[in-house]
NUMI-30773 format. One record per residue (C-alpha): residue number from 1; residue in three letters; x, y, z. Coordinates in Angstrom, 1 decimal. Layout:
N
PT  resi  resn       u       v       w
PT   NUM   ALA       X       Y       Z
...
This chain:
503
PT  resi  resn       u       v       w
PT     1   MET    35.8   106.3    23.5
PT     2   HIS    32.3   106.7    22.3
PT     3   ASP    29.7   107.6    24.8
PT     4   ARG    27.8   104.1    24.2
PT     5   ASP    31.1   102.4    25.1
PT     6   GLU    31.6   104.5    28.2
PT     7   ASP    28.0   103.8    29.1
PT     8   ALA    28.4   100.0    28.6
PT     9   LEU    31.6   100.1    30.9
PT    10   HIS    29.7   101.8    33.7
PT    11   ARG    26.9    99.4    33.5
PT    12   ALA    29.2    96.5    33.5
PT    13   LEU    31.1    98.0    36.5
PT    14   LEU    27.8    98.6    38.5
PT    15   GLU    26.4    95.0    37.5
PT    16   GLN    29.6    93.1    38.6
PT    17   VAL    30.1    94.7    42.0
PT    18   ARG    29.5    91.9    44.4
PT    19   ASP    30.2    93.6    47.9
PT    20   HIS    27.4    96.1    47.4
PT    21   ALA    23.7    95.9    46.1
PT    22   ILE    23.5    98.6    43.8
PT    23   PHE    20.4    99.4    41.6
PT    24   VAL    18.1   102.2    40.3
PT    25   ILE    14.5   102.6    41.5
PT    26   GLY    11.9   104.3    39.3
PT    27   PRO     9.7   107.2    40.5
PT    28   ASP     6.9   104.5    40.9
PT    29   GLY     8.9   102.7    43.4
PT    30   ARG    10.0    99.8    41.2
PT    31   ASN    13.5    98.3    40.8
PT    32   ARG    14.7    99.3    37.2
PT    33   THR    18.3    97.6    37.3
PT    34   TRP    20.2    94.8    38.9
PT    35   ASN    23.8    93.8    39.8
PT    36   LEU    25.6    90.7    41.3
PT    37   GLY    25.6    92.4    44.6
PT    38   VAL    21.7    92.1    44.6
PT    39   GLU    22.0    88.4    44.0
PT    40   ARG    24.7    87.8    46.5
PT    41   VAL    23.1    89.9    49.3
PT    42   LEU    19.2    89.7    48.7
PT    43   GLY    19.1    86.3    46.5
PT    44   TYR    17.4    87.6    43.6
PT    45   GLY    18.2    86.9    39.9
PT    46   ARG    17.9    89.8    37.4
PT    47   ASP    14.6    88.7    36.0
PT    48   GLU    13.1    88.2    39.6
PT    49   PHE    14.3    91.6    40.8
PT    50   VAL    13.8    94.1    37.9
PT    51   GLY    10.1    95.3    37.9
PT    52   ARG     9.6    94.2    41.5
PT    53   HIS     8.6    97.0    43.9
PT    54   THR    11.4    98.0    46.1
PT    55   ARG     9.4    97.9    49.2
PT    56   GLU     9.3    94.1    49.1
PT    57   ILE    13.0    94.1    50.5
PT    58   PHE    11.8    95.8    53.7
PT    59   THR    10.7    93.8    56.7
PT    60   PRO     6.8    93.3    56.9
PT    61   GLU     6.7    95.6    60.0
PT    62   ASP     8.6    98.4    58.1
PT    63   ARG     6.2    98.0    55.2
PT    64   ALA     3.2    98.2    57.6
PT    65   GLU     4.5   101.5    59.0
PT    66   GLY     5.1   103.0    55.5
PT    67   VAL     8.9   103.2    55.9
PT    68   PRO     9.6   102.3    52.3
PT    69   GLU     7.6   105.2    51.0
PT    70   ARG     8.9   107.6    53.6
PT    71   GLU    12.4   106.9    52.7
PT    72   LEU    11.9   107.5    48.9
PT    73   SER     9.8   110.7    49.8
PT    74   PHE    12.9   112.0    52.2
PT    75   ALA    15.3   111.3    49.4
PT    76   ALA    13.2   113.1    46.9
PT    77   GLU    13.0   116.2    49.0
PT    78   GLU    16.4   116.3    50.6
PT    79   GLY    18.5   114.8    47.9
PT    80   GLU    19.6   111.5    49.8
PT    81   ALA    18.6   109.4    52.8
PT    82   SER    20.9   107.1    54.6
PT    83   ASP    20.2   104.6    57.4
PT    84   GLU    21.0   101.1    58.9
PT    85   ARG    18.1    98.7    59.3
PT    86   TRP    16.9    95.2    59.0
PT    87   LEU    16.0    94.1    55.4
PT    88   GLN    14.5    90.8    54.0
PT    89   ARG    16.0    88.6    51.7
PT    90   LYS    14.2    86.5    48.9
PT    91   ASP    14.0    83.4    51.1
PT    92   GLY    12.5    85.5    54.1
PT    93   SER    15.6    85.6    56.2
PT    94   ARG    17.0    89.0    57.3
PT    95   LEU    20.1    91.0    57.0
PT    96   TRP    21.4    94.0    58.8
PT    97   ALA    21.9    96.7    56.0
PT    98   SER    23.8   100.0    55.8
PT    99   GLY    23.1   102.1    52.9
PT   100   MET    22.2   105.2    51.0
PT   101   THR    19.2   106.4    48.8
PT   102   THR    20.2   109.2    46.3
PT   103   ARG    17.9   111.3    44.2
PT   104   LEU    18.6   111.3    40.4
PT   105   LEU    17.3   114.3    38.4
PT   106   ASP    17.5   115.0    34.5
PT   107   GLY    18.7   118.0    33.1
PT   108   ASP    15.6   119.9    33.7
PT   109   GLY    15.5   118.9    37.2
PT   110   GLN    12.9   116.4    36.9
PT   111   LEU    13.0   113.3    38.9
PT   112   LEU    14.3   110.3    37.2
PT   113   GLY    14.3   107.9    40.0
PT   114   PHE    16.6   106.9    42.8
PT   115   ALA    20.1   105.3    43.1
PT   116   LYS    20.0   102.6    46.0
PT   117   VAL    23.5   101.3    47.5
PT   118   PHE    23.6    99.1    50.5
PT   119   ARG    26.0    96.6    52.1
PT   120   ASP    25.3    93.4    54.2
PT   121   LEU    26.6    94.2    57.8
PT   122   THR    24.7    91.3    59.5
PT   123   VAL    28.1    89.6    60.6
PT   124   GLU    29.4    92.9    61.8
PT   125   ARG    26.4    93.7    63.7
PT   126   GLU    26.2    90.2    65.4
PT   127   TYR    30.1    90.6    66.3
PT   128   GLU    29.1    94.0    67.7
PT   129   SER    26.2    92.4    69.8
PT   130   ARG    28.6    89.6    70.9
PT   131   LEU    31.3    92.1    71.6
PT   132   LYS    29.1    94.3    73.9
PT   133   HIS    27.8    91.1    75.8
PT   134   LEU    31.3    89.8    76.2
PT   135   THR    32.8    93.1    77.2
PT   136   GLU    30.3    93.6    79.7
PT   137   ARG    30.9    90.0    81.3
PT   138   LEU    34.5    90.4    80.6
PT   139   GLN    34.7    93.6    82.5
PT   140   VAL    33.1    92.3    85.4
PT   141   GLY    35.5    89.3    85.3
PT   142   ALA    38.4    91.6    84.8
PT   143   ARG    37.7    93.6    87.8
PT   144   THR    37.7    90.3    89.9
PT   145   ALA    40.5    88.5    88.2
PT   146   HIS    42.6    91.6    87.3
PT   147   LEU    42.7    91.1    83.7
PT   148   THR    43.4    93.7    81.0
PT   149   LEU    40.8    93.8    78.2
PT   150   TYR    41.5    95.1    74.8
PT   151   ASP    39.7    95.6    71.5
PT   152   ARG    42.1    95.9    68.4
PT   153   ASP    40.8    97.0    65.1
PT   154   LEU    42.8    95.0    62.3
PT   155   ASN    42.0    97.5    59.5
PT   156   THR    43.6   100.6    61.5
PT   157   SER    45.8    98.6    64.0
PT   158   THR    44.4   100.7    66.7
PT   159   PHE    43.7    99.4    70.2
PT   160   THR    41.0   100.4    72.7
PT   161   TRP    42.0    99.2    76.2
PT   162   THR    38.6    98.7    77.8
PT   163   GLU    39.6    97.5    81.3
PT   164   GLY    42.6    97.0    83.5
PT   165   SER    45.6    98.9    81.8
PT   166   ASP    46.2   100.5    84.9
PT   167   GLY    47.3    97.2    86.4
PT   168   TYR    50.8    97.8    84.7
PT   169   GLY    50.9   101.3    86.2
PT   170   TYR    49.8   103.2    83.0
PT   171   ALA    47.4   106.1    83.5
PT   172   ALA    44.5   106.3    81.0
PT   173   ASP    46.1   109.1    79.1
PT   174   GLY    49.5   107.1    79.0
PT   175   VAL    48.1   104.1    77.1
PT   176   GLY    48.9   104.4    73.3
PT   177   PRO    46.1   103.8    70.9
PT   178   ASN    48.0   101.9    68.4
PT   179   ILE    49.9    98.6    67.9
PT   180   ALA    53.2   100.3    68.2
PT   181   TRP    52.6   101.3    71.6
PT   182   TRP    52.0    97.5    72.7
PT   183   GLU    54.9    96.3    70.5
PT   184   GLU    57.3    98.6    72.0
PT   185   ARG    56.5    97.1    75.6
PT   186   ILE    57.1    93.7    74.6
PT   187   HIS    60.7    92.5    75.9
PT   188   PRO    63.3    93.0    73.1
PT   189   SER    64.1    89.4    73.1
PT   190   GLU    60.7    88.2    72.5
PT   191   ARG    59.3    90.9    70.4
PT   192   ASP    59.9    89.4    66.9
PT   193   ARG    58.6    86.1    67.9
PT   194   ILE    55.4    87.5    69.3
PT   195   VAL    54.4    90.0    66.4
PT   196   ALA    55.4    87.3    63.9
PT   197   GLY    53.2    84.9    65.6
PT   198   LEU    50.2    87.3    65.7
PT   199   HIS    50.4    88.2    62.1
PT   200   ASP    50.7    84.4    61.0
PT   201   ALA    47.6    83.7    63.1
PT   202   VAL    45.6    86.7    61.6
PT   203   GLU    46.7    85.7    58.0
PT   204   SER    46.3    82.1    58.2
PT   205   GLY    42.5    82.2    59.1
PT   206   ALA    43.1    81.3    62.7
PT   207   LYS    40.1    81.9    65.1
PT   208   GLN    42.2    82.5    68.2
PT   209   TRP    45.8    83.6    69.1
PT   210   ARG    47.6    83.1    72.4
PT   211   ALA    51.1    83.7    73.4
PT   212   GLU    53.0    84.1    76.7
PT   213   TYR    55.6    86.9    77.0
PT   214   ARG    57.1    89.7    79.1
PT   215   PHE    55.3    93.2    79.1
PT   216   ARG    57.1    96.2    80.5
PT   217   ARG    55.2    97.9    83.1
PT   218   ALA    55.2   101.8    83.5
PT   219   ASP    58.1   101.7    86.2
PT   220   GLY    60.3    99.7    83.7
PT   221   SER    60.0    96.4    85.2
PT   222   TYR    58.5    93.3    83.3
PT   223   ALA    55.4    91.3    84.0
PT   224   THR    55.1    87.8    82.5
PT   225   VAL    51.6    88.0    80.8
PT   226   TYR    49.4    85.5    79.0
PT   227   ASP    47.7    87.1    76.0
PT   228   GLU    44.7    85.5    74.5
PT   229   ALA    42.4    86.9    71.8
PT   230   LEU    39.5    86.0    69.4
PT   231   VAL    40.0    86.8    65.8
PT   232   MET    36.8    88.1    64.5
PT   233   ARG    36.2    88.0    60.7
PT   234   SER    33.5    89.0    58.1
PT   235   SER    31.4    86.6    56.2
PT   236   ASP    34.0    86.8    53.6
PT   237   ASP    36.5    85.7    56.1
PT   238   VAL    38.3    89.1    56.1
PT   239   PRO    40.0    89.9    59.6
PT   240   LEU    38.0    92.7    61.2
PT   241   ARG    39.2    92.7    64.9
PT   242   MET    40.6    91.2    67.8
PT   243   LEU    39.0    90.8    71.3
PT   244   GLY    41.6    89.7    73.9
PT   245   THR    42.5    89.5    77.5
PT   246   LEU    45.9    90.2    78.9
PT   247   THR    46.5    88.3    82.2
PT   248   ASP    49.5    88.8    84.6
PT   249   VAL    50.9    85.6    85.5
PT   250   THR    54.2    86.7    87.0
PT   251   GLU    53.6    84.8    90.1
PT   252   ARG    52.6    81.7    88.4
PT   253   ALA    55.6    81.9    86.1
PT   254   ARG    57.9    82.4    89.2
PT   255   ALA    56.3    79.4    90.9
PT   256   GLU    57.0    77.3    88.0
PT   257   ALA    60.5    78.6    87.8
PT   258   ASP    61.1    77.9    91.6
PT   259   LEU    59.5    74.3    91.1
PT   260   ARG    61.9    73.5    88.2
PT   261   ARG    64.8    74.9    90.3
PT   262   ALA    63.7    72.9    93.1
PT   263   HIS    63.6    69.8    91.0
PT   264   ARG    66.9    70.4    89.5
PT   265   LEU    68.6    71.0    92.8
PT   266   GLU    67.2    67.8    94.1
PT   267   ALA    68.5    65.9    91.2
PT   268   LEU    71.9    67.4    91.7
PT   269   GLY    71.8    66.6    95.3
PT   270   ARG    71.2    62.9    94.6
PT   271   LEU    74.0    62.9    92.1
PT   272   GLY    76.4    64.9    94.1
PT   273   GLY    75.9    62.9    97.3
PT   274   GLY    76.6    59.6    95.5
PT   275   VAL    79.7    61.0    94.2
PT   276   ALA    80.8    62.8    97.5
PT   277   HIS    80.4    59.5    99.3
PT   278   GLU    82.8    57.6    97.1
PT   279   LEU    85.3    60.5    97.2
PT   280   ASN    85.1    60.8   101.0
PT   281   ASN    85.8    57.1   101.3
PT   282   ALA    88.9    57.5    98.9
PT   283   LEU    90.0    60.8   100.7
PT   284   THR    89.8    59.1   104.1
PT   285   SER    92.3    56.5   102.8
PT   286   ILE    94.6    59.1   101.3
PT   287   ILE    94.6    61.2   104.6
PT   288   GLY    94.9    58.3   107.0
PT   289   PHE    97.8    56.5   105.0
PT   290   GLY    99.4    59.9   104.1
PT   291   ASP    99.4    60.8   107.9
PT   292   LEU   101.0    57.4   108.8
PT   293   LEU   103.6    57.9   106.2
PT   294   GLU   104.5    61.4   107.6
PT   295   ARG   104.6    60.3   111.0
PT   296   SER   107.1    57.5   110.1
PT   297   LEU   109.5    59.8   108.5
PT   298   PRO   112.2    61.6   110.6
PT   299   THR   111.6    65.2   111.5
PT   300   GLN   114.4    66.5   109.1
PT   301   ASP   113.6    64.0   106.2
PT   302   ASP   113.5    65.8   102.8
PT   303   ARG   110.5    63.5   101.7
PT   304   ARG   108.2    65.6   104.0
PT   305   GLU   108.2    68.3   101.6
PT   306   TYR   106.0    66.0    99.5
PT   307   THR   103.8    64.4   102.2
PT   308   ALA   102.9    67.9   103.7
PT   309   PRO   101.5    69.4   100.5
PT   310   LEU    99.8    65.9    99.9
PT   311   LEU    98.0    66.1   103.2
PT   312   ARG    97.0    69.8   102.8
PT   313   SER    95.4    69.0    99.3
PT   314   ALA    93.5    66.0   100.7
PT   315   TRP    92.2    68.0   103.6
PT   316   HIS    91.1    70.6   101.1
PT   317   GLY    89.4    68.1    99.2
PT   318   ALA    87.8    66.6   102.2
PT   319   ARG    86.2    69.9   103.2
PT   320   LEU    84.9    70.4    99.7
PT   321   VAL    83.5    66.7    99.9
PT   322   ARG    81.7    67.7   103.4
PT   323   GLU    80.3    70.8   101.7
PT   324   LEU    78.9    68.6    98.9
PT   325   LEU    77.5    66.2   101.4
PT   326   THR    75.9    69.0   103.1
PT   327   PHE    74.4    70.1    99.8
PT   328   SER    73.0    66.6    99.3
PT   329   ARG    71.8    66.5   103.0
PT   330   ARG    73.8    63.5   103.9
PT   331   GLU    75.6    65.3   106.8
PT   332   PRO    74.7    64.4   110.3
PT   333   VAL    72.7    67.0   112.0
PT   334   ALA    72.1    67.7   115.7
PT   335   ARG    68.9    69.9   115.7
PT   336   ALA    68.0    71.9   118.8
PT   337   GLY    66.0    74.9   120.0
PT   338   LEU    68.3    78.1   119.4
PT   339   ASP    67.9    81.7   120.1
PT   340   LEU    68.4    83.1   116.8
PT   341   ASN    69.3    86.6   118.0
PT   342   ALA    72.1    85.0   120.0
PT   343   VAL    73.3    83.1   117.0
PT   344   VAL    73.4    86.3   114.9
PT   345   ARG    75.4    88.3   117.6
PT   346   ARG    77.9    85.4   117.9
PT   347   VAL    78.4    85.3   114.1
PT   348   VAL    78.6    89.1   113.7
PT   349   ARG    81.6    89.1   116.1
PT   350   LEU    83.3    86.8   113.7
PT   351   LEU    82.5    88.9   110.5
PT   352   GLU    84.7    91.9   111.2
PT   353   PRO    88.0    90.3   110.1
PT   354   LEU    86.3    88.5   107.4
PT   355   LEU    84.3    91.5   105.6
PT   356   GLY    87.1    93.9   106.1
PT   357   GLU    87.0    97.9   106.9
PT   358   ARG    85.0    98.9   103.8
PT   359   ILE    82.0    97.0   104.7
PT   360   THR    79.6    97.9   107.6
PT   361   VAL    77.4    95.5   109.3
PT   362   VAL    74.2    96.7   110.6
PT   363   THR    71.9    94.5   112.8
PT   364   GLU    68.2    94.9   113.5
PT   365   LEU    67.3    92.1   115.9
PT   366   ALA    63.6    91.6   116.9
PT   367   PRO    63.0    92.2   120.6
PT   368   SER    61.7    88.8   121.2
PT   369   ALA    62.5    86.5   118.2
PT   370   ALA    61.5    82.8   118.9
PT   371   LEU    63.6    80.0   119.1
PT   372   VAL    64.4    78.1   116.0
PT   373   LEU    64.8    74.4   115.5
PT   374   ALA    68.2    74.0   113.9
PT   375   ASP    71.8    72.7   114.0
PT   376   GLU    74.0    75.5   115.4
PT   377   GLY    77.0    74.8   113.5
PT   378   GLN    75.2    74.4   110.2
PT   379   LEU    73.2    77.7   111.0
PT   380   GLU    76.4    79.5   111.8
PT   381   GLN    77.9    78.3   108.6
PT   382   VAL    74.8    79.5   106.7
PT   383   ILE    75.1    83.0   107.9
PT   384   LEU    79.0    83.1   107.3
PT   385   SER    78.5    81.8   103.8
PT   386   LEU    76.0    84.5   102.9
PT   387   ALA    77.9    87.2   104.5
PT   388   ILE    81.1    86.3   102.6
PT   389   ASN    78.8    86.2    99.2
PT   390   ALA    77.6    89.7   100.1
PT   391   ARG    81.5    90.6   100.7
PT   392   ASP    82.4    89.4    97.2
PT   393   ALA    79.2    91.3    95.9
PT   394   MET    80.7    94.5    97.4
PT   395   PRO    84.4    94.8    96.3
PT   396   GLU    84.3    98.8    96.9
PT   397   GLY    82.7    98.5   100.2
PT   398   GLY    79.0    98.9   101.3
PT   399   THR    76.4    97.7   103.8
PT   400   LEU    75.4    94.4   105.1
PT   401   ARG    72.0    94.4   106.9
PT   402   ILE    71.1    91.4   109.2
PT   403   GLU    67.7    91.4   110.7
PT   404   THR    65.5    88.9   112.4
PT   405   LEU    61.8    89.3   111.9
PT   406   PRO    59.6    89.8   114.7
PT   407   GLY    57.2    87.0   115.9
PT   408   THR    56.5    84.0   113.7
PT   409   ILE    55.0    83.6   110.3
PT   410   THR    53.1    80.5   109.1
PT   411   GLY    54.0    78.5   105.9
PT   412   ASP    51.0    79.6   104.1
PT   413   ARG    51.6    83.4   104.7
PT   414   ILE    55.3    82.8   103.3
PT   415   PRO    54.1    83.2    99.5
PT   416   GLU    52.6    86.6   100.1
PT   417   ARG    56.2    87.9   100.6
PT   418   HIS    57.8    85.4    98.1
PT   419   PRO    55.3    84.4    95.3
PT   420   GLY    56.0    80.9    94.2
PT   421   ALA    57.1    79.6    97.6
PT   422   VAL    55.8    76.2    98.7
PT   423   PRO    57.0    75.7   102.3
PT   424   LYS    55.4    73.1   104.5
PT   425   THR    52.7    74.0   106.9
PT   426   GLY    53.9    75.0   110.4
PT   427   GLU    55.3    78.3   112.0
PT   428   TYR    58.7    79.8   110.9
PT   429   VAL    61.0    82.5   112.2
PT   430   GLY    62.6    84.9   109.7
PT   431   LEU    66.2    86.0   109.1
PT   432   VAL    67.1    88.4   106.3
PT   433   LEU    70.5    89.4   105.0
PT   434   THR    70.6    92.3   102.6
PT   435   ASP    73.6    94.0   100.9
PT   436   THR    74.2    97.0    98.7
PT   437   GLY    76.5    95.1    96.2
PT   438   CYS    76.2    94.7    92.5
PT   439   GLY    73.0    92.4    92.5
PT   440   MET    72.5    89.5    90.2
PT   441   SER    70.9    88.7    87.0
PT   442   PRO    67.9    86.3    86.7
PT   443   HIS    70.2    83.7    85.1
PT   444   THR    72.6    84.0    88.2
PT   445   ILE    69.6    83.6    90.7
PT   446   GLU    68.5    80.6    88.6
PT   447   HIS    71.7    78.6    89.3
PT   448   LEU    73.0    80.3    92.4
PT   449   PHE    72.6    77.4    94.6
PT   450   GLU    73.9    74.7    92.2
PT   451   PRO    77.1    73.1    93.3
PT   452   PHE    80.2    74.4    91.4
PT   453   TYR    78.4    77.3    89.7
PT   454   THR    80.3    80.5    90.5
PT   455   THR    80.6    83.8    88.7
PT   456   LYS    84.2    84.3    90.0
PT   457   GLY    87.2    83.6    88.0
PT   458   ILE    89.2    80.5    87.8
PT   459   GLY    90.8    79.7    91.1
PT   460   GLU    88.7    82.4    93.1
PT   461   GLY    86.0    80.2    94.2
PT   462   THR    84.7    76.5    94.3
PT   463   GLY    81.0    77.2    94.0
PT   464   LEU    80.2    75.2    96.8
PT   465   GLY    79.6    77.7    99.6
PT   466   LEU    76.1    78.7    98.7
PT   467   ALA    75.3    75.2    97.4
PT   468   ALA    76.4    74.0   101.0
PT   469   ALA    74.3    76.7   102.8
PT   470   TYR    71.3    75.6   100.8
PT   471   GLY    71.8    72.1   101.6
PT   472   ALA    72.2    72.9   105.3
PT   473   LEU    69.0    74.9   105.4
PT   474   ARG    67.0    72.3   103.7
PT   475   GLN    68.4    69.7   106.0
PT   476   ASN    67.1    71.8   108.9
PT   477   GLU    63.8    72.0   107.2
PT   478   GLY    64.4    75.8   106.4
PT   479   TYR    64.0    77.9   103.3
PT   480   VAL    65.8    80.6   101.5
PT   481   TYR    64.4    83.1    98.9
PT   482   VAL    66.5    85.5    96.8
PT   483   THR    65.5    88.9    95.7
PT   484   SER    68.0    90.8    93.5
PT   485   GLU    68.5    93.0    90.4
PT   486   PRO    71.7    94.1    88.7
PT   487   GLY    72.8    97.2    90.4
PT   488   GLN    70.4    97.0    93.2
PT   489   GLY    71.9    94.8    95.7
PT   490   SER    70.6    91.3    97.0
PT   491   SER    68.3    90.1    99.7
PT   492   PHE    68.4    86.6   101.1
PT   493   ALA    65.3    85.7   103.3
PT   494   ILE    65.7    82.8   105.4
PT   495   TYR    62.9    81.0   107.3
PT   496   LEU    63.5    78.2   109.9
PT   497   PRO    61.0    76.2   111.8
PT   498   VAL    60.0    77.2   115.3
PT   499   ALA    61.4    75.1   118.2
PT   500   LEU    58.0    74.0   119.9
PT   501   SER    58.0    74.4   123.5
PT   502   ASP    58.1    71.4   125.8
PT   503   ASP    55.2    72.7   127.9
């Protein structure tokens, strides 16, 4: 390739670059060349720009202070001068530019002029200013609302966690600076969905991205978080960074789940109550006529071998129907003031033959537990049902702890212990049963009190015991909250309304 051809290629390359303004300034300070970047950034065509003194692209105040001349003088002496400053376009508007002015010498060391290269960073500067302002405001809000703030560089995939990462248990030096650290802490079942959704938002030109997912804390547990971020782009719509907030919404999510569960149980109660009522009528007839039939047969009549199992099955069905009616809150109740400690002591005496030798029952009764307003028979059955459930969760043995809480707790304080709880106003007495068994998964807890739901094998349980206990508690205007994790045992916290004194 001839030198002339090579020079033409170099000139074409420089002139057609659009992202940067690139031109040569003569020793006299006048522009000698032009490129498309000059037109895009400054608005000058070739004929308008070449021959114009370079000082005219500086702001009036910089020209008044001699900044253009000082810059060229410094470059002539030192070889180059770099800075960031405001420049002025042809139409008088301003841009924030970052560039370099480099000295050009001939073979004898004589000054030929200067090469000037700069880029328009106005959008980026505006983002920086907005980012600083927003960050200051968000940091104040974050400290108040317990938010985590982050700034993600989309070019390098690095994170800067500006506030609140310690809210998830991570020390400052334990927070990873890159996207991999964040991705690894998204729950495995949700990771692909979240990462793909974020990528699609960035690539599609979206201005915002938001998602809800589970984020692993330092202790290994998961928080439900709401992640929302602004996608900041250059003037050419190139994605630059994301400024976002990570909000812990675990309690809100738990409250919503509890509300959904309550609505589902209410619907199942209405359905089950209607079915149980019809079944109860049918079984009453079967038991009544079956009993009359058996009584009419002689004692040694062989036909009794048919009536006896018939009646046993009918009575078993009737018991299941009663449990279903209890769940649907259609059983009659006789509520009265009861000494909760006395009820617990009485039930504990019945537990030993039911639980077996491998399970130890420990009671911690408050010295002066208040009276509760409840149906005595139903309350005893609730405690028995929960104790039997604990027994089944400890096949190898363990400990069942039953405690009554001292004093009373108001309805508006219960959510402090059980986020998502929405009990009625009033005062309650607490009863807690805790076992050291196998624990339960979130799915099991979700369906625990539904009728006919059971984790036992076929023929090993009806799935009505806990459903009936739940119905009995609600019929007595009480509440039950479950805390459990697989392998960590389970805890059932019961709250019953206080029996008001007649005084």
